[in-house]
N, C-alpha and C positions, 0 to 999 in steps of 0.2 A: 921447255922452261916451266919450272914449278915454283910456287911460293916456298920460301925457306921454312923449315920446320919451326913451329911456334913453341918456344919453351913453355912448360907447364905453368910457371909463374906468370908469364905474359898472358896465357890463355885465361888464367884466373882473373886478371885485370880486365880483359875483354868482356868476360861474362859479368863481372861486377858492374862495369859501366853499362853494358847492354841491358841489364836487369835493374838499373837504377839503384844499385845496392853499394855503390862505391862510397867509401868514407874519405872525406878530404884529408890529405896528409897521410893517408894510409900507406904503409909499406909492408908487404906480406912476403915472408920467406917460406914458400911452399916446400914441405918436406919431400924431397925426391924419393926417399925410401918408401914413404906411404903413398906417394902420388907419382909413380913413374910414367903415367900416361893420363889422357883426358878422362877415361872411364873411371879410374881410381880417384881422380880429382872430384868428379861429380859424386862418387860414393862417399868421399870424405865430407863434402859440403852437406850431403843429406844426413849422414850420421851425426855430425856435430850439431846440425840444426835441430834434429830431433832431441838430442840431449838438452839443448837450451830450452826447447818447448816443455820438456818434462819438468825442468826446474821452474820455469815461468808459469806453467799451467797450460794444459792442452785446450784447444778450442772446444767450446761446448755450445749446444743448442737444444731447444726444446723439441722433442719428438712426441708424436701422439702414439699412445699404446692402448690396445684393447685387451682386457684380461678378465678371465672368469676367476673370481676370488672371493673368499669368505670375508675379506676386509674391504669395506666399502670405501671408495675413493673416487674423486672426480665426478663425472656424470654417470649415473647408474642407468643403464638401458633396461628399463623394467619390461618393456614389451618383448625384447629379444630374449631376456632371461626367462620369462614365463613361456615363450614359444618353445624354447629349448629345455624347459623344465629344470633349469639349474637351481632354482630356488628350493627344490625338494631336498637337495643335498646341502642346503644352507649357503649357496654361493650365488653371486650375481655377476652379470657382465658389466664391467665398468670401463669407461673411456677417460683417460687422463693424460696430461702432458708431463713429461719428465725430462729434466736436464741431463744430457748425456754427452760423452766424448765421442760417440759414434757418429761423427759428422762426415760429410763428403771429403773435405780436405784431409782429415785424418785417415779415411779409408784409402784415399789416393796414396798417401805416404806409406801405409802398410803394404798395399799392392806393389808399389815400386820397390820397397825393401825386400819383399819376397822374391821378386824377379832378380834383384841383385844377389840375394843369397843363393838362388838357384844357378847363378853363373859365377859361383865362387872361384872357379879356376882362373877367372880374369882379374880377380881381386888380390891385393897383397894380404899378408897374414893379418896385419893390423886392421885393414878395412873389412875383412871377413868377420873379425871380432866385433867391429863397430856395427855391422849389419845384424849380427845375432843379438847384440845388446839393444839395438833400436827396435827389433821385433819384440823383445821382452817388454820394452816400454809401451809398445802398442798392443799388448796382449788382449786388452778389452775391446779392441776395434774389430768390427766384422770385416772379413775379407770380401773384396768385390772384384769383378772383372774390369780391367782397365782398357779403354779404347780412346780414340782421338776425340770423340764427342764429349766425353766426360769432363774435359778441360774447359768446356764452354758452360758447364752447369754450375760449378761452384761460384760463390760470390764472396769477395773479400770486402770487409768494412772496417770501420775504425777499431773494432775490438780484435780483429784477427788479421790485420794487414801485415803483421810480422810473418805470415805464412807465404808472402809473395815470392820470396827467393826460393823457398822449398818447392812451391808449385812450378816455378820455372824449371828447376832441376828435374822434377818428376816428368814434366812434359818433354824436355829435351831427351831424357833417358828413354821415354816411350818412343820417340821418333827414331832413336838409334837402335831400338830393339828389333832385330831381324832374325829370320830363320838362318841357321848355320848350315854348312855342308853336311853335317851329320844328320841322318834321318830323324825327324821328330824333335830335334833340339833347336834351341834358339840361343843367340848370343848378342852382345852389344857391339855395334859397329863403332869404329873410331870416329869421333866427331869431325876430325880433320879430313876424313875421307869423304865427307858429305858436303859438296859445294853448296847445295840448297840450304842446309842448316847453317853453314859457316857464312854464307852470304847474308842471311838474316841477322846473325850475331854481329857481323862486321858492320852492317848498316846501322843497327841499333846502337852499337858502340860509338860510332862516329857521331851520331845524332845526340846521344846523351853527353858525350864529351863536349860537343859544341854548346849544349845548353849550360853546362857547368863552367866552361872556360871562355865563353864569348858573351859576357854580360851586356855588351853594347849592341848585340844582335838579337832579333826575334827569330828563334830557331823552330822549324816545324817541318813536317812532311806535307808539302803543299799540293793541293789538287789544282791542275791547270786546265782551263777550258779551251777547247778548240775554237779557233776564230774562223768564221765562215757563215754561209747561209745554206740551209737545207730544211727539208720537211721533218716531221716528228719521227717518221720511220727510220730516217738516216741517223738521227740523234740516238736512237735506241741501240744501234749496232756499232757506234764509234767506240774504240777502245778508250779506257780511262788513262789519264796522265797524272801520276802521283809521284812527286819527287821523293828521293831518299832523304835528302837534307837540303833545306833552303835557309839561307842566312839573309835576313832582311835588316840591313842597317840603313840609317837615314841617308847616308852618302854612297852606299854601295850594296848591290844585291848580287848574291851568288847562289846558283843552283848546282848542287854537288851530287853526283851519281856514284854510288859505291859499287864496285865490281869485285867479287871474290871468285877469281877464276884460276884454274891451274895454269892456263896459258893466257897471259894478259896480252901477248902479241901473237899474231898469226904468222907462221913461217911458210913462205913459198919461194921456191927457187933460191934458197939461202938468204932470203931477205925477210926482215921482220917488220910487220905492219900492224897497225891498230885494228881491232875488230871494227869493221864498218858499221855493224848494227849498233854498237855502243855510241859511235859518233852520230849516227842518224837519229837515235833516240834523244841524245842531248840537244842536238840542234832543233829537233821538233819542240822540245820543251822551251828553248830560248826563243824560237821564232814566234810561238804562240803567246808566251808570257810577256814578251817585249811590247805587245800591243796594248798592255794595260798601262794606265797612267802611273808614272814614277818608276816603271820597270824598263824603260827604253834602253838603258845601258846595262842590262842584266848580263852577268858573266856566267860561264859554265866551267865545271871541273869534273874530270873523270878520275876517280881515286881507286888504285889497285893495291893489294898487298905486295910485298917485295917480290920481284922477279929477277931472273938472271941479268936483265937489263934494267938498271935504275932509270925510272921515268921522271923527268922534271922538265917538261916541255911547255912553252907558252907561245901562242900564236893567235892570229885573228882568222876567223872563218865566217863568211857572210856578214862581216862587220861586227861579229861578236868576239869578245876576248875568251879564249879557250885555254884551259890548263889541263895537261895530262900528268898526273902525279902518282908516285908510288910511295909506300911506307914500309920499311923493313921491320917486320914483327919479330925478327930473330935477334934484334939488338936489345940493349938494356932499356928498361922502361923509361927512365928520364929522357933518353934520346928519342923514343917513340913519342913521348909527350911533347917534346920540343918541336919535332918534325910536324906533328899534326897541328900544333898551334900555328906554324908557318903556313901550312896549306889552308887553314881556315881564316887566316888574317886577310 
């Protein structure tokens, strides 16, 4: 049993919500010719975003430069100049700050575009042209080596927060950039083939959807404390409990756990059953959180993408209300919207 294939247009909506970039009332018709798959969708988002940056103005920051120059500017390092005897030729060592577009976010953009350009066989003709144009717009940016750590180094602030979507695209493309079967070459894996990546997207999508469409609830990823008695050394090794989505309403509390699995049900002896680990995890959340005041009647929901068996089960377990739900990501977006509202209600 596998989740139905997600149409590219719906994948765009998932990413837009997950990255908090969805515009209310927005309806997007993604060009199937330009975006036949997820890889090309990300390339299109990146190319279009860089075009808008070039029109709006690239992010700039002050960088310190040290230069031996006949034109005095900034702070003149007299001691270093005389030590190196640059003054004999009429030049001095100067330190100065200069506003430049050669910032880390722009360097990440250029490195990602170069990777996309090197995997041109995976891109449509229009997206290959977009990447070439994007690289021409980033011509003044120094190339850098891109790795996972670099995405923790850049900082977004009020003046460059419009880079957020593009940084998400770059990070996702980095995570999908893997060695191919051809020796020495690399290619981009399909996002839908990565359960780890899609689980994160699916979870963030549901949480951001709830924030936007459940105004009567406080929505969060909540940390739950274990209830018990132990010494400090035990506390250090206890696993953390962090919910995917928690809806805190005055009259109703729901802990929702999102599961993006190829097989939402386990098949044994021609019988389909729930993953026991998923149910154990949810009941652990409920059992510990229900000890807090006001959370005694907390409910739990396991939410899966659509599977061959539509899941819409409600029952009580250990006196907790439990829901096992699925959402078909292969249907039209208005139906997905309506179904998710029903699950979150």
